[in-house]
PyMOL commands that place a pseudoatom at each C-alpha (Angstrom):
pseudoatom trace, name=CA, resn=MET, resi=1, chain=A, elem=C, hetatm=0, pos=[11.646, 6.114, 3.480]
pseudoatom trace, name=CA, resn=VAL, resi=2, chain=A, elem=C, hetatm=0, pos=[10.085, 9.516, 2.439]
pseudoatom trace, name=CA, resn=LYS, resi=3, chain=A, elem=C, hetatm=0, pos=[8.766, 11.998, 5.347]
pseudoatom trace, name=CA, resn=ILE, resi=4, chain=A, elem=C, hetatm=0, pos=[5.316, 12.973, 4.080]
pseudoatom trace, name=CA, resn=PRO, resi=5, chain=A, elem=C, hetatm=0, pos=[3.701, 16.401, 5.781]
pseudoatom trace, name=CA, resn=GLY, resi=6, chain=A, elem=C, hetatm=0, pos=[0.739, 16.912, 7.578]
pseudoatom trace, name=CA, resn=GLY, resi=7, chain=A, elem=C, hetatm=0, pos=[-2.363, 18.261, 6.621]
pseudoatom trace, name=CA, resn=GLU, resi=8, chain=A, elem=C, hetatm=0, pos=[-6.309, 17.105, 5.538]
pseudoatom trace, name=CA, resn=ILE, resi=9, chain=A, elem=C, hetatm=0, pos=[-7.898, 15.205, 2.815]
pseudoatom trace, name=CA, resn=GLU, resi=10, chain=A, elem=C, hetatm=0, pos=[-11.307, 14.452, 1.645]
pseudoatom trace, name=CA, resn=LEU, resi=11, chain=A, elem=C, hetatm=0, pos=[-12.377, 10.209, 1.019]
pseudoatom trace, name=CA, resn=ARG, resi=12, chain=A, elem=C, hetatm=0, pos=[-15.523, 9.059, -0.365]
pseudoatom trace, name=CA, resn=ASP, resi=13, chain=A, elem=C, hetatm=0, pos=[-16.786, 5.811, -0.896]
pseudoatom trace, name=CA, resn=ASP, resi=14, chain=A, elem=C, hetatm=0, pos=[-18.706, 5.617, -4.031]
pseudoatom trace, name=CA, resn=ARG, resi=15, chain=A, elem=C, hetatm=0, pos=[-20.885, 2.560, -3.153]
pseudoatom trace, name=CA, resn=THR, resi=16, chain=A, elem=C, hetatm=0, pos=[-22.777, 4.614, -0.203]
pseudoatom trace, name=CA, resn=LYS, resi=17, chain=A, elem=C, hetatm=0, pos=[-22.021, 8.444, -1.244]
pseudoatom trace, name=CA, resn=ARG, resi=18, chain=A, elem=C, hetatm=0, pos=[-20.373, 9.091, 1.548]
pseudoatom trace, name=CA, resn=LYS, resi=19, chain=A, elem=C, hetatm=0, pos=[-17.585, 11.294, 1.802]
pseudoatom trace, name=CA, resn=TRP, resi=20, chain=A, elem=C, hetatm=0, pos=[-15.622, 12.283, 4.824]
pseudoatom trace, name=CA, resn=VAL, resi=21, chain=A, elem=C, hetatm=0, pos=[-12.753, 14.446, 5.656]
pseudoatom trace, name=CA, resn=SER, resi=22, chain=A, elem=C, hetatm=0, pos=[-9.265, 12.927, 7.735]
pseudoatom trace, name=CA, resn=VAL, resi=23, chain=A, elem=C, hetatm=0, pos=[-6.517, 14.904, 9.463]
pseudoatom trace, name=CA, resn=ILE, resi=24, chain=A, elem=C, hetatm=0, pos=[-3.164, 13.380, 8.663]
pseudoatom trace, name=CA, resn=LYS, resi=25, chain=A, elem=C, hetatm=0, pos=[-0.427, 13.671, 11.014]
pseudoatom trace, name=CA, resn=PRO, resi=26, chain=A, elem=C, hetatm=0, pos=[3.143, 13.853, 9.401]
pseudoatom trace, name=CA, resn=PHE, resi=27, chain=A, elem=C, hetatm=0, pos=[4.565, 10.381, 8.728]
pseudoatom trace, name=CA, resn=GLN, resi=28, chain=A, elem=C, hetatm=0, pos=[6.732, 8.359, 6.800]
pseudoatom trace, name=CA, resn=LEU, resi=29, chain=A, elem=C, hetatm=0, pos=[6.124, 6.196, 3.476]
pseudoatom trace, name=CA, resn=ALA, resi=30, chain=A, elem=C, hetatm=0, pos=[8.092, 3.861, 1.413]
pseudoatom trace, name=CA, resn=GLN, resi=31, chain=A, elem=C, hetatm=0, pos=[9.479, 5.105, -1.588]
pseudoatom trace, name=CA, resn=TYR, resi=32, chain=A, elem=C, hetatm=0, pos=[8.524, 1.752, -3.335]
pseudoatom trace, name=CA, resn=PRO, resi=33, chain=A, elem=C, hetatm=0, pos=[6.437, -1.049, -2.588]
pseudoatom trace, name=CA, resn=VAL, resi=34, chain=A, elem=C, hetatm=0, pos=[7.860, -3.910, -0.831]
pseudoatom trace, name=CA, resn=THR, resi=35, chain=A, elem=C, hetatm=0, pos=[10.041, -5.710, -3.342]
pseudoatom trace, name=CA, resn=MET, resi=36, chain=A, elem=C, hetatm=0, pos=[10.570, -9.316, -3.573]
pseudoatom trace, name=CA, resn=GLU, resi=37, chain=A, elem=C, hetatm=0, pos=[14.279, -8.815, -2.406]
pseudoatom trace, name=CA, resn=LEU, resi=38, chain=A, elem=C, hetatm=0, pos=[13.207, -7.028, 0.396]
pseudoatom trace, name=CA, resn=TYR, resi=39, chain=A, elem=C, hetatm=0, pos=[10.597, -9.301, 1.367]
pseudoatom trace, name=CA, resn=TYR, resi=40, chain=A, elem=C, hetatm=0, pos=[12.252, -12.489, 1.144]
pseudoatom trace, name=CA, resn=ALA, resi=41, chain=A, elem=C, hetatm=0, pos=[15.198, -11.176, 2.877]
pseudoatom trace, name=CA, resn=ILE, resi=42, chain=A, elem=C, hetatm=0, pos=[12.972, -10.578, 6.045]
pseudoatom trace, name=CA, resn=THR, resi=43, chain=A, elem=C, hetatm=0, pos=[11.016, -13.599, 6.320]
pseudoatom trace, name=CA, resn=ASN, resi=44, chain=A, elem=C, hetatm=0, pos=[13.857, -15.686, 5.643]
pseudoatom trace, name=CA, resn=LYS, resi=45, chain=A, elem=C, hetatm=0, pos=[12.252, -17.438, 2.981]
pseudoatom trace, name=CA, resn=SER, resi=46, chain=A, elem=C, hetatm=0, pos=[13.861, -19.432, -0.206]
pseudoatom trace, name=CA, resn=GLN, resi=47, chain=A, elem=C, hetatm=0, pos=[14.731, -16.695, -3.116]
pseudoatom trace, name=CA, resn=LEU, resi=48, chain=A, elem=C, hetatm=0, pos=[15.508, -19.588, -5.460]
pseudoatom trace, name=CA, resn=ALA, resi=49, chain=A, elem=C, hetatm=0, pos=[12.923, -18.763, -7.633]
pseudoatom trace, name=CA, resn=LEU, resi=50, chain=A, elem=C, hetatm=0, pos=[13.526, -14.851, -7.523]
pseudoatom trace, name=CA, resn=GLY, resi=51, chain=A, elem=C, hetatm=0, pos=[16.006, -14.860, -10.362]
pseudoatom trace, name=CA, resn=GLU, resi=52, chain=A, elem=C, hetatm=0, pos=[15.640, -11.727, -12.157]
pseudoatom trace, name=CA, resn=ASN, resi=53, chain=A, elem=C, hetatm=0, pos=[12.788, -10.768, -10.245]
pseudoatom trace, name=CA, resn=ASN, resi=54, chain=A, elem=C, hetatm=0, pos=[14.468, -9.310, -7.330]
pseudoatom trace, name=CA, resn=LYS, resi=55, chain=A, elem=C, hetatm=0, pos=[13.334, -5.470, -8.043]
pseudoatom trace, name=CA, resn=GLN, resi=56, chain=A, elem=C, hetatm=0, pos=[9.500, -6.130, -8.730]
pseudoatom trace, name=CA, resn=PRO, resi=57, chain=A, elem=C, hetatm=0, pos=[7.104, -5.481, -6.190]
pseudoatom trace, name=CA, resn=VAL, resi=58, chain=A, elem=C, hetatm=0, pos=[6.432, -8.838, -4.044]
pseudoatom trace, name=CA, resn=VAL, resi=59, chain=A, elem=C, hetatm=0, pos=[2.796, -9.716, -4.871]
pseudoatom trace, name=CA, resn=ASN, resi=60, chain=A, elem=C, hetatm=0, pos=[0.554, -13.082, -3.500]
pseudoatom trace, name=CA, resn=ILE, resi=61, chain=A, elem=C, hetatm=0, pos=[0.552, -11.217, -0.351]
pseudoatom trace, name=CA, resn=SER, resi=62, chain=A, elem=C, hetatm=0, pos=[-2.384, -11.291, 1.995]
pseudoatom trace, name=CA, resn=TRP, resi=63, chain=A, elem=C, hetatm=0, pos=[-3.047, -8.408, 4.469]
pseudoatom trace, name=CA, resn=ASN, resi=64, chain=A, elem=C, hetatm=0, pos=[-2.136, -10.693, 7.157]
pseudoatom trace, name=CA, resn=GLU, resi=65, chain=A, elem=C, hetatm=0, pos=[0.900, -11.854, 5.788]
pseudoatom trace, name=CA, resn=ALA, resi=66, chain=A, elem=C, hetatm=0, pos=[1.820, -8.297, 4.880]
pseudoatom trace, name=CA, resn=VAL, resi=67, chain=A, elem=C, hetatm=0, pos=[1.110, -7.276, 8.640]
pseudoatom trace, name=CA, resn=ILE, resi=68, chain=A, elem=C, hetatm=0, pos=[3.348, -9.971, 10.231]
pseudoatom trace, name=CA, resn=PHE, resi=69, chain=A, elem=C, hetatm=0, pos=[6.022, -8.866, 7.450]
pseudoatom trace, name=CA, resn=CYS, resi=70, chain=A, elem=C, hetatm=0, pos=[5.783, -5.538, 9.018]
pseudoatom trace, name=CA, resn=ASN, resi=71, chain=A, elem=C, hetatm=0, pos=[6.591, -6.615, 12.557]
pseudoatom trace, name=CA, resn=LEU, resi=72, chain=A, elem=C, hetatm=0, pos=[8.931, -8.659, 11.193]
pseudoatom trace, name=CA, resn=LEU, resi=73, chain=A, elem=C, hetatm=0, pos=[10.682, -5.497, 9.501]
pseudoatom trace, name=CA, resn=SER, resi=74, chain=A, elem=C, hetatm=0, pos=[10.434, -3.456, 13.419]
pseudoatom trace, name=CA, resn=GLU, resi=75, chain=A, elem=C, hetatm=0, pos=[12.033, -6.277, 14.750]
pseudoatom trace, name=CA, resn=LYS, resi=76, chain=A, elem=C, hetatm=0, pos=[15.194, -6.315, 12.612]
pseudoatom trace, name=CA, resn=ALA, resi=77, chain=A, elem=C, hetatm=0, pos=[15.204, -2.694, 12.646]
pseudoatom trace, name=CA, resn=GLY, resi=78, chain=A, elem=C, hetatm=0, pos=[15.447, -2.262, 16.915]
pseudoatom trace, name=CA, resn=PHE, resi=79, chain=A, elem=C, hetatm=0, pos=[11.920, -0.541, 16.396]
pseudoatom trace, name=CA, resn=LYS, resi=80, chain=A, elem=C, hetatm=0, pos=[8.753, -1.344, 18.511]
pseudoatom trace, name=CA, resn=GLU, resi=81, chain=A, elem=C, hetatm=0, pos=[6.117, -3.272, 16.753]
pseudoatom trace, name=CA, resn=CYS, resi=82, chain=A, elem=C, hetatm=0, pos=[3.300, -1.809, 15.552]
pseudoatom trace, name=CA, resn=TYR, resi=83, chain=A, elem=C, hetatm=0, pos=[1.039, -4.677, 15.429]
pseudoatom trace, name=CA, resn=SER, resi=84, chain=A, elem=C, hetatm=0, pos=[-0.463, -7.242, 18.244]
pseudoatom trace, name=CA, resn=PHE, resi=85, chain=A, elem=C, hetatm=0, pos=[-3.255, -9.589, 18.343]
pseudoatom trace, name=CA, resn=SER, resi=86, chain=A, elem=C, hetatm=0, pos=[-5.826, -10.645, 20.758]
pseudoatom trace, name=CA, resn=ASN, resi=87, chain=A, elem=C, hetatm=0, pos=[-7.316, -14.032, 21.902]
pseudoatom trace, name=CA, resn=GLN, resi=88, chain=A, elem=C, hetatm=0, pos=[-10.164, -13.552, 19.549]
pseudoatom trace, name=CA, resn=GLY, resi=89, chain=A, elem=C, hetatm=0, pos=[-7.865, -12.828, 16.169]
pseudoatom trace, name=CA, resn=GLU, resi=90, chain=A, elem=C, hetatm=0, pos=[-8.104, -9.205, 16.305]
pseudoatom trace, name=CA, resn=THR, resi=91, chain=A, elem=C, hetatm=0, pos=[-5.327, -7.390, 14.887]
pseudoatom trace, name=CA, resn=ILE, resi=92, chain=A, elem=C, hetatm=0, pos=[-4.461, -4.256, 16.988]
pseudoatom trace, name=CA, resn=CYS, resi=93, chain=A, elem=C, hetatm=0, pos=[-1.908, -1.460, 15.421]
pseudoatom trace, name=CA, resn=ASP, resi=94, chain=A, elem=C, hetatm=0, pos=[-0.211, 0.677, 18.438]
pseudoatom trace, name=CA, resn=TRP, resi=95, chain=A, elem=C, hetatm=0, pos=[-0.326, 3.615, 15.793]
pseudoatom trace, name=CA, resn=GLU, resi=96, chain=A, elem=C, hetatm=0, pos=[2.395, 5.381, 18.321]
pseudoatom trace, name=CA, resn=ALA, resi=97, chain=A, elem=C, hetatm=0, pos=[4.889, 2.556, 18.257]
pseudoatom trace, name=CA, resn=ASN, resi=98, chain=A, elem=C, hetatm=0, pos=[8.258, 3.937, 16.057]
pseudoatom trace, name=CA, resn=GLY, resi=99, chain=A, elem=C, hetatm=0, pos=[7.885, 0.458, 13.853]
pseudoatom trace, name=CA, resn=TYR, resi=100, chain=A, elem=C, hetatm=0, pos=[7.016, -0.162, 10.367]
pseudoatom trace, name=CA, resn=ARG, resi=101, chain=A, elem=C, hetatm=0, pos=[3.033, -1.065, 9.332]
pseudoatom trace, name=CA, resn=LEU, resi=102, chain=A, elem=C, hetatm=0, pos=[0.571, -0.298, 6.720]
pseudoatom trace, name=CA, resn=PRO, resi=103, chain=A, elem=C, hetatm=0, pos=[-0.585, 3.025, 5.940]
pseudoatom trace, name=CA, resn=SER, resi=104, chain=A, elem=C, hetatm=0, pos=[-4.358, 4.068, 6.820]
pseudoatom trace, name=CA, resn=GLU, resi=105, chain=A, elem=C, hetatm=0, pos=[-6.375, 4.684, 3.534]
pseudoatom trace, name=CA, resn=ALA, resi=106, chain=A, elem=C, hetatm=0, pos=[-6.361, 8.548, 4.492]
pseudoatom trace, name=CA, resn=GLU, resi=107, chain=A, elem=C, hetatm=0, pos=[-2.125, 8.388, 4.570]
pseudoatom trace, name=CA, resn=TRP, resi=108, chain=A, elem=C, hetatm=0, pos=[-2.416, 6.584, 1.406]
pseudoatom trace, name=CA, resn=GLN, resi=109, chain=A, elem=C, hetatm=0, pos=[-4.587, 8.548, -0.952]
pseudoatom trace, name=CA, resn=TYR, resi=110, chain=A, elem=C, hetatm=0, pos=[-2.877, 11.627, 0.641]
pseudoatom trace, name=CA, resn=ALA, resi=111, chain=A, elem=C, hetatm=0, pos=[0.445, 10.899, -0.214]
pseudoatom trace, name=CA, resn=SER, resi=112, chain=A, elem=C, hetatm=0, pos=[-1.006, 10.006, -3.929]
pseudoatom trace, name=CA, resn=LYS, resi=113, chain=A, elem=C, hetatm=0, pos=[-2.073, 13.227, -4.621]
pseudoatom trace, name=CA, resn=ALA, resi=114, chain=A, elem=C, hetatm=0, pos=[1.032, 14.876, -3.550]
pseudoatom trace, name=CA, resn=GLY, resi=115, chain=A, elem=C, hetatm=0, pos=[-0.889, 17.914, -2.986]
pseudoatom trace, name=CA, resn=THR, resi=116, chain=A, elem=C, hetatm=0, pos=[-2.492, 17.478, -6.345]
pseudoatom trace, name=CA, resn=THR, resi=117, chain=A, elem=C, hetatm=0, pos=[-6.185, 18.096, -6.904]
pseudoatom trace, name=CA, resn=GLY, resi=118, chain=A, elem=C, hetatm=0, pos=[-7.093, 15.579, -9.710]
pseudoatom trace, name=CA, resn=TYR, resi=119, chain=A, elem=C, hetatm=0, pos=[-7.564, 11.378, -10.038]
pseudoatom trace, name=CA, resn=ARG, resi=120, chain=A, elem=C, hetatm=0, pos=[-3.794, 11.140, -10.962]
pseudoatom trace, name=CA, resn=TYR, resi=121, chain=A, elem=C, hetatm=0, pos=[-0.894, 13.363, -10.100]
pseudoatom trace, name=CA, resn=GLY, resi=122, chain=A, elem=C, hetatm=0, pos=[0.302, 13.054, -13.877]
pseudoatom trace, name=CA, resn=GLU, resi=123, chain=A, elem=C, hetatm=0, pos=[-0.308, 11.552, -17.062]
pseudoatom trace, name=CA, resn=LEU, resi=124, chain=A, elem=C, hetatm=0, pos=[-1.526, 7.611, -16.388]
pseudoatom trace, name=CA, resn=ASP, resi=125, chain=A, elem=C, hetatm=0, pos=[1.432, 6.250, -19.254]
pseudoatom trace, name=CA, resn=GLN, resi=126, chain=A, elem=C, hetatm=0, pos=[4.002, 8.077, -18.019]
pseudoatom trace, name=CA, resn=ILE, resi=127, chain=A, elem=C, hetatm=0, pos=[3.682, 7.370, -14.167]
pseudoatom trace, name=CA, resn=ALA, resi=128, chain=A, elem=C, hetatm=0, pos=[1.957, 3.686, -14.201]
pseudoatom trace, name=CA, resn=TRP, resi=129, chain=A, elem=C, hetatm=0, pos=[1.912, 0.262, -15.664]
pseudoatom trace, name=CA, resn=TYR, resi=130, chain=A, elem=C, hetatm=0, pos=[-1.373, -0.674, -16.374]
pseudoatom trace, name=CA, resn=GLU, resi=131, chain=A, elem=C, hetatm=0, pos=[-3.392, -2.941, -18.825]
pseudoatom trace, name=CA, resn=GLU, resi=132, chain=A, elem=C, hetatm=0, pos=[-2.556, -0.882, -21.877]
pseudoatom trace, name=CA, resn=ASN, resi=133, chain=A, elem=C, hetatm=0, pos=[1.335, -0.330, -21.207]
pseudoatom trace, name=CA, resn=SER, resi=134, chain=A, elem=C, hetatm=0, pos=[2.323, -3.313, -19.267]
pseudoatom trace, name=CA, resn=GLU, resi=135, chain=A, elem=C, hetatm=0, pos=[2.444, -6.221, -21.933]
pseudoatom trace, name=CA, resn=GLY, resi=136, chain=A, elem=C, hetatm=0, pos=[0.391, -8.324, -19.495]
pseudoatom trace, name=CA, resn=HIS, resi=137, chain=A, elem=C, hetatm=0, pos=[2.925, -8.600, -16.637]
pseudoatom trace, name=CA, resn=ILE, resi=138, chain=A, elem=C, hetatm=0, pos=[4.510, -6.802, -13.451]
pseudoatom trace, name=CA, resn=HIS, resi=139, chain=A, elem=C, hetatm=0, pos=[7.248, -4.302, -13.814]
pseudoatom trace, name=CA, resn=ASP, resi=140, chain=A, elem=C, hetatm=0, pos=[10.144, -3.201, -11.674]
pseudoatom trace, name=CA, resn=VAL, resi=141, chain=A, elem=C, hetatm=0, pos=[9.913, -0.928, -9.058]
pseudoatom trace, name=CA, resn=GLY, resi=142, chain=A, elem=C, hetatm=0, pos=[10.424, 2.783, -9.769]
pseudoatom trace, name=CA, resn=GLY, resi=143, chain=A, elem=C, hetatm=0, pos=[10.024, 2.058, -13.643]
pseudoatom trace, name=CA, resn=LYS, resi=144, chain=A, elem=C, hetatm=0, pos=[7.817, 5.566, -14.338]
pseudoatom trace, name=CA, resn=LEU, resi=145, chain=A, elem=C, hetatm=0, pos=[7.720, 8.686, -12.774]
pseudoatom trace, name=CA, resn=PRO, resi=146, chain=A, elem=C, hetatm=0, pos=[7.157, 9.724, -9.604]
pseudoatom trace, name=CA, resn=ASN, resi=147, chain=A, elem=C, hetatm=0, pos=[4.750, 12.109, -7.904]
pseudoatom trace, name=CA, resn=ALA, resi=148, chain=A, elem=C, hetatm=0, pos=[5.685, 15.218, -6.509]
pseudoatom trace, name=CA, resn=TRP, resi=149, chain=A, elem=C, hetatm=0, pos=[6.753, 13.933, -2.951]
pseudoatom trace, name=CA, resn=GLY, resi=150, chain=A, elem=C, hetatm=0, pos=[9.218, 11.089, -4.642]
pseudoatom trace, name=CA, resn=LEU, resi=151, chain=A, elem=C, hetatm=0, pos=[6.917, 8.101, -4.259]
pseudoatom trace, name=CA, resn=TYR, resi=152, chain=A, elem=C, hetatm=0, pos=[6.892, 5.642, -6.933]
pseudoatom trace, name=CA, resn=ASP, resi=153, chain=A, elem=C, hetatm=0, pos=[4.404, 3.501, -8.384]
pseudoatom trace, name=CA, resn=MET, resi=154, chain=A, elem=C, hetatm=0, pos=[1.610, 4.738, -6.215]
pseudoatom trace, name=CA, resn=LEU, resi=155, chain=A, elem=C, hetatm=0, pos=[-1.027, 4.027, -9.220]
pseudoatom trace, name=CA, resn=GLY, resi=156, chain=A, elem=C, hetatm=0, pos=[-0.391, 1.023, -11.131]
pseudoatom trace, name=CA, resn=ASN, resi=157, chain=A, elem=C, hetatm=0, pos=[2.269, -2.263, -10.821]
pseudoatom trace, name=CA, resn=VAL, resi=158, chain=A, elem=C, hetatm=0, pos=[0.747, -3.745, -7.949]
pseudoatom trace, name=CA, resn=TRP, resi=159, chain=A, elem=C, hetatm=0, pos=[-2.461, -2.631, -6.105]
pseudoatom trace, name=CA, resn=GLU, resi=160, chain=A, elem=C, hetatm=0, pos=[-1.189, -2.081, -2.077]
pseudoatom trace, name=CA, resn=TRP, resi=161, chain=A, elem=C, hetatm=0, pos=[-3.196, -2.999, 1.040]
pseudoatom trace, name=CA, resn=CYS, resi=162, chain=A, elem=C, hetatm=0, pos=[-3.903, -0.427, 3.782]
pseudoatom trace, name=CA, resn=TRP, resi=163, chain=A, elem=C, hetatm=0, pos=[-4.885, -0.900, 7.103]
pseudoatom trace, name=CA, resn=ASP, resi=164, chain=A, elem=C, hetatm=0, pos=[-8.605, -0.208, 7.258]
pseudoatom trace, name=CA, resn=LEU, resi=165, chain=A, elem=C, hetatm=0, pos=[-11.641, -1.898, 7.614]
pseudoatom trace, name=CA, resn=TYR, resi=166, chain=A, elem=C, hetatm=0, pos=[-13.803, -1.532, 4.953]
pseudoatom trace, name=CA, resn=ASP, resi=167, chain=A, elem=C, hetatm=0, pos=[-17.117, -1.344, 6.394]
pseudoatom trace, name=CA, resn=GLN, resi=168, chain=A, elem=C, hetatm=0, pos=[-17.268, -3.632, 9.392]
pseudoatom trace, name=CA, resn=GLU, resi=169, chain=A, elem=C, hetatm=0, pos=[-21.328, -4.343, 9.205]
pseudoatom trace, name=CA, resn=VAL, resi=170, chain=A, elem=C, hetatm=0, pos=[-21.894, -4.982, 5.781]
pseudoatom trace, name=CA, resn=TYR, resi=171, chain=A, elem=C, hetatm=0, pos=[-17.944, -6.916, 4.666]
pseudoatom trace, name=CA, resn=GLY, resi=172, chain=A, elem=C, hetatm=0, pos=[-16.670, -7.918, 7.737]
pseudoatom trace, name=CA, resn=SER, resi=173, chain=A, elem=C, hetatm=0, pos=[-13.303, -8.350, 7.902]
pseudoatom trace, name=CA, resn=TYR, resi=174, chain=A, elem=C, hetatm=0, pos=[-12.398, -7.241, 4.626]
pseudoatom trace, name=CA, resn=ARG, resi=175, chain=A, elem=C, hetatm=0, pos=[-9.712, -4.818, 4.257]
pseudoatom trace, name=CA, resn=ILE, resi=176, chain=A, elem=C, hetatm=0, pos=[-9.365, -2.087, 1.614]
pseudoatom trace, name=CA, resn=PHE, resi=177, chain=A, elem=C, hetatm=0, pos=[-6.325, -2.007, -0.805]
pseudoatom trace, name=CA, resn=ARG, resi=178, chain=A, elem=C, hetatm=0, pos=[-5.401, 0.962, -3.681]
pseudoatom trace, name=CA, resn=GLY, resi=179, chain=A, elem=C, hetatm=0, pos=[-3.731, 2.467, -6.694]
pseudoatom trace, name=CA, resn=GLY, resi=180, chain=A, elem=C, hetatm=0, pos=[-4.643, 0.037, -9.453]
pseudoatom trace, name=CA, resn=SER, resi=181, chain=A, elem=C, hetatm=0, pos=[-2.099, -2.466, -11.057]
pseudoatom trace, name=CA, resn=TRP, resi=182, chain=A, elem=C, hetatm=0, pos=[-0.179, -3.813, -14.144]
pseudoatom trace, name=CA, resn=ALA, resi=183, chain=A, elem=C, hetatm=0, pos=[-3.589, -6.159, -15.330]
pseudoatom trace, name=CA, resn=GLU, resi=184, chain=A, elem=C, hetatm=0, pos=[-6.207, -2.928, -14.236]
pseudoatom trace, name=CA, resn=GLU, resi=185, chain=A, elem=C, hetatm=0, pos=[-8.129, -0.467, -16.851]
pseudoatom trace, name=CA, resn=ALA, resi=186, chain=A, elem=C, hetatm=0, pos=[-6.768, 3.134, -16.885]
pseudoatom trace, name=CA, resn=ARG, resi=187, chain=A, elem=C, hetatm=0, pos=[-9.914, 3.769, -14.875]
pseudoatom trace, name=CA, resn=GLY, resi=188, chain=A, elem=C, hetatm=0, pos=[-8.796, 1.381, -11.766]
pseudoatom trace, name=CA, resn=CYS, resi=189, chain=A, elem=C, hetatm=0, pos=[-5.444, 3.449, -11.457]
pseudoatom trace, name=CA, resn=GLY, resi=190, chain=A, elem=C, hetatm=0, pos=[-6.693, 6.874, -9.714]
pseudoatom trace, name=CA, resn=ALA, resi=191, chain=A, elem=C, hetatm=0, pos=[-5.980, 8.037, -6.175]
pseudoatom trace, name=CA, resn=THR, resi=192, chain=A, elem=C, hetatm=0, pos=[-9.722, 7.928, -5.137]
pseudoatom trace, name=CA, resn=CYS, resi=193, chain=A, elem=C, hetatm=0, pos=[-10.344, 4.517, -6.388]
pseudoatom trace, name=CA, resn=ARG, resi=194, chain=A, elem=C, hetatm=0, pos=[-11.284, 1.681, -3.430]
pseudoatom trace, name=CA, resn=ARG, resi=195, chain=A, elem=C, hetatm=0, pos=[-10.742, -2.294, -3.551]
pseudoatom trace, name=CA, resn=ARG, resi=196, chain=A, elem=C, hetatm=0, pos=[-11.628, -4.705, -0.859]
pseudoatom trace, name=CA, resn=SER, resi=197, chain=A, elem=C, hetatm=0, pos=[-11.403, -8.212, 0.138]
pseudoatom trace, name=CA, resn=HIS, resi=198, chain=A, elem=C, hetatm=0, pos=[-10.700, -10.547, 2.896]
pseudoatom trace, name=CA, resn=PRO, resi=199, chain=A, elem=C, hetatm=0, pos=[-7.551, -10.260, 4.771]
pseudoatom trace, name=CA, resn=THR, resi=200, chain=A, elem=C, hetatm=0, pos=[-6.611, -13.674, 3.555]
pseudoatom trace, name=CA, resn=PHE, resi=201, chain=A, elem=C, hetatm=0, pos=[-7.065, -12.675, -0.394]
pseudoatom trace, name=CA, resn=CYS, resi=202, chain=A, elem=C, hetatm=0, pos=[-3.854, -12.689, -2.155]
pseudoatom trace, name=CA, resn=ILE, resi=203, chain=A, elem=C, hetatm=0, pos=[-3.346, -12.661, -6.198]
pseudoatom trace, name=CA, resn=ASP, resi=204, chain=A, elem=C, hetatm=0, pos=[-0.535, -11.786, -8.615]
pseudoatom trace, name=CA, resn=ASP, resi=205, chain=A, elem=C, hetatm=0, pos=[-1.086, -7.731, -8.700]
pseudoatom trace, name=CA, resn=LEU, resi=206, chain=A, elem=C, hetatm=0, pos=[-1.518, -7.018, -4.657]
pseudoatom trace, name=CA, resn=GLY, resi=207, chain=A, elem=C, hetatm=0, pos=[1.249, -6.081, -2.986]
pseudoatom trace, name=CA, resn=PHE, resi=208, chain=A, elem=C, hetatm=0, pos=[1.679, -3.159, -0.044]
pseudoatom trace, name=CA, resn=ARG, resi=209, chain=A, elem=C, hetatm=0, pos=[4.308, -1.009, 1.315]
pseudoatom trace, name=CA, resn=VAL, resi=210, chain=A, elem=C, hetatm=0, pos=[5.060, 0.084, 4.505]
pseudoatom trace, name=CA, resn=ALA, resi=211, chain=A, elem=C, hetatm=0, pos=[4.612, 2.945, 6.354]
pseudoatom trace, name=CA, resn=GLN, resi=212, chain=A, elem=C, hetatm=0, pos=[5.959, 4.522, 9.558]
pseudoatom trace, name=CA, resn=SER, resi=213, chain=A, elem=C, hetatm=0, pos=[4.637, 7.016, 12.499]
pseudoatom trace, name=CA, resn=VAL, resi=214, chain=A, elem=C, hetatm=0, pos=[6.566, 10.404, 13.093]
pseudoatom trace, name=CA, resn=GLN, resi=215, chain=A, elem=C, hetatm=0, pos=[7.367, 10.458, 16.723]
for i in range(1, 215): cmd.bond("trace and resi %d" % i, "trace and resi %d" % (i + 1))
show_as sticks, trace
zoom trace
């Protein structure tokens, strides 16, 4: 886990042309997306199909499954779980808990930029696996240059789920994911690019990384 300092970040929604500023408290973020090796070890699911791929980001994971994983990881580490579930099926996050959770959208963007001001924290071919250099497949984590805060694969390789609802009035329970992927065009691999889908959605270029509140 990498400690991320507090600060502020401006977010925007190109669909509604809205901009807003979020204040970021210090937090911790995983250096890499969750790998297949870690995911299957924590969930106790069969690793027989892993082969040589255990250092690749885990994919085909829904937002719901990512939240469950965070609670399992917290339990195994002896931390307080961040997520609880209401009788109505609503997921509730305890931001004061010391366990693992998904980053908020603002935290993710702030950490991705790592103090830079542009659309990307470096030259795309050097920092990300994307459509033009991935040869049509996912790659092991850490194969490209990190950002200034030592975070790898914040752009490219796999999209990453964030905590936030996108627009509840229009899209209901849709959650946000960020960062672009091995299958994405260059324009989609940037710190401010926003995508969304239903919390049960999963696909072969969408994963996640874990965050942790600093007590």
